[in-house]
N, C-alpha and C positions, 0 to 999 in steps of 0.2 A: 202569357206563356203560349208558345206555338206548338202544335202537334204535327208530326210528320209520319207518313206511311210510305215505305218503299215496298210495293206489292210485287213480289217476284213469283215466278212459277214454282220455285222450291221453298222459299220462305218469305214471310212478311217481316220487315224490320220496322219497328215502331219506336218513335223517340219524341221527347219533348225538349225544347230548347228555344233559341232565338235566332234572328236573322243573320247574326254574325257567324253562325255555324257552330256555336257552342251548345253542347248537349248536356242536359241535366240528368237524363236517364234514358236508356234504350234497351229494347229486348228483341229477340228473334222468336218468331212463331212459325212452325211448319205450315206450309200451304197444303192443306188436305181438302176438305170440302168447305163451302162457304159457312155452313152452320157452325162447324167447329172452329175454324180459323177466326171468323168475325166475332164470335163470342169472346175469344181471348183478346182480340184487338180492342173491343169495347171495354172489357174489364181493365185493360191497361190504362186507357185514357180516362176512365172513370175515376182514377185516383188523383187527377189533376184538374185545376181550373184553367182550361184551355180557351184561348180567344179565337182560334181558327185552326184548321187542319189543312195540310197540303198532302196530296196523294200523287205519287209517281207509280204508275201501274203497268204491269205486263199487258199485252194487248193481243189483238187489236181492241181499241176502245173508241167510244163515241165522244168526241171533244167539241161537238157543235152545240152551243148553249140553246139554240133555237129548236133543237130536236126533242121529241118526246122521250127519247132514250139517251139523252145527254147524261154522261157519267156512268154508262154501262160498260162492262167488259163484254165484247160482242163475240166474234167468231173464233175464239181461242181454241186450240187443240185440247185444252183442259176442259173436258165436257161438263164437269160439275159447275164450272164458272161461266159457261156461256150465258149471255144475256142477264148477267148479274148486275143489279143497280148499286155499284160500289159507292159512288159519290152520295147518292140519296140515302143509303143506309147510314152513313156517317153523319150526314146533315140532319136527318130525322132524329138520330139518337142524341146528338149533342147541341143542335140548334145554333151552330156557329158557321161562319163563312168557310167554304171548302174550295181550295184550289185543286185542279185536276189536270193531269197530263200523263204522257207516257213515262215509264221509268228511265228511258234513255234521254228524253228531253229534260227530265229533272236532273239527270247526271250532267248533261251539257250545261245547264244553268248553274249547277254547283261548281263545276270546273271553271266556267267563265267568271264567276263571282269571287270565288275563294281559292281556286286551284291553278292548274297549268295554263289556263288562258286568261288569268286575271289581268285586267287592264286592256284587254282586246274587246272589240265589239262584234267579233265573230269567231266561232269555233265549231268543230264537228266532233261529237263524241260517239264512238262505236264500241259496242260490246260484242265480243266473240266468245261464246260459251255454248250453252245448250242450244241456243239459237243465235242469230245475228241481228242486231237492231242498231239503229243510229238516231241520234237527236242532234239538232243544230241550233245555234244562236246566230242570227243574221241581223246586223245593225242593232244589236242589243236586245233583240226580241226572239222568242222561241219560234222556230219555223213550223208553221201549220197553215192549212188552208181548208179545202173541202174535208180533209182528214189530216192525220198526222203522218209524218214520213214513215215509210216501210222500206228502208234502204237495204235491208238484208235480203230482199227478194228480187233484186235486179238480176238480169241475165249476164253471164260472163262466158268467155270462150273457154271451152274445155281444153285442158292440156293434151297434146297429141298422145302422150303415153298413159293417160288416165282412163281406165276402162270402167271405173266405178259409176254406177247408174245415177246415184243421187238419192237424197233421203227426204226432201221436202214433200209433205203430203199434198201440197197444192200445185207446185211447179216442178217437182222432181229434181232438176239439176240447176236451180237458181244458185245464187251465192251461198245462201244458208244451206241448201241441199248438198252442196259440194264442200263447204268449208267450216261448218259448225262442228262443235265437239262430237256429237253423235255420228256425224259423217266420217270424221277422222277415225273413230273407233271401229265403225263398220267396214270402212275401206281397208284398214290395216290389220284388223282382227285383234286389236288390243286397245286398252285405254291410253290416252295421251301421256299420262304420267309414266307409263311403262315404255314409251317410245322416244324418250328423251334423246337417246344416242342414235336414233335413226334420222340422219341428216335429210334423207329424201322426203320424209314426212313433212318436215317444217319448211323445206324448200318449196314443195308443192303448195303448202298453205299460203306462203308468202306470194306465190305466183297468182293465186286467185284473189287474195286481198289487195295486191297491187293493182290488179285490173279494176276492182271496185273503187279504190282510192283515186285512180286516174279519172273515173267518171265523176266522182264527187268533186274533185278539184276543178275539173273543167266546167261543171255546172254551178257550184257554190263558191268556189275560190275562198275557202275558209282560211283564216289567219293562223289557225292552229288545229292540228288533228290529234285527237287523244284516243288511244286504243286500250280498252280494258276488257275484262272478262277472263275466265279461266284459261282459255287457249293462249291468250297473250302473256301468260306467266312464263311461257317458253320464249326466252329472249331471242332465240335464233330466228323466230318469225320476223322480228323487226329487221334483222340483217337481210333476210330474204326479200322483204318489201323494199328496203333501201337499194337492193341490187336490181329488182325487176322494174320498179316504177320509172326510173330514168330511161330504161330501155323502151318502155311502152310510150313514154312521152315524146321521145326522139327530139327533145329540145324545142317542141312546138310552143310551150310556154316555159318560162324560167321557174325553177323550183328553189325554195330556200334550202339551207343546209338541212338535210333530211333528219339528222339525229336530234336536232332541236325543233323541228317542225312537226314530226310524227313521233309522239311521245306516249309514255304511260301516264295514267291519271295521277296527278299530284295528291289528290285526296284519297287515293287507293279505293278500297271498297266502301268508302263513306261518301262518294260522289253523289249517289242517288238519294240518300237520306238527307244530305246537306241541301241538295236541290229541292227536295220536298219541303224542307223548312222554309226555303225561299218562296215556294209556291203558296205556303200558308201565309207568309207575310204579305205577298201580293194580294191574296184574297181579302185579307183584313183591310188593307189600304183601299181596295176597290169598294168594299162594303161601306167604308166611312167617307 
């Protein structure tokens, strides 16, 4: 039996299941402080005879196996979790192989294996919610190098009519600073769920996301782009992206039919935990 953890900034989703994406049991645990949250995580997995665990975590995280701090959550804005040895805590407790990557890379793996990009050897998964993050599968492998992708912090051109300063604590007006959920709320003075009928809100959102997608397409040329997260529950954002992206591209490269190329997650909110099961399976294979 495989164990999986989708470690998010708001909640940890823990599950047991197999590499086909079938779950025997899952729970949600609030992300408070490591002492409280991890005690409940350990209690959950202690009920099962698990062979390995896969972790898809909020970040930034250290994914370099040669580093002394491999498996740590590092410079996260969540102060209590900074420099927390997430991988080592699980490994020391259960003594099983542990796969470790970002939550968005896990979601990309889940969608590539069992979801909207099944059968393709590349895809890009982007979550637009409290923050903006992205994971990618390239030639069948998760994209990572010196570190993992942090595509939410690229710089974009400001809309001429947008006077909002930006909210990213590191870069102010990067993509996340201009287009993540908290930025929408602060710019417009209300939560996104209360702005559904404000066309200008979602048109501006699509304007910034289309710029980001242009860059990702030109650099990675993914065969499918999957947009998840709470902000993307507003379907009008997709329409705005479909409008602005061709205008930005100016036919420099050909684009597939956008409505089937840039899509919602087929696995819904289970993309990350499904990918974490797959990380567990990979870790078990590598160990053996």
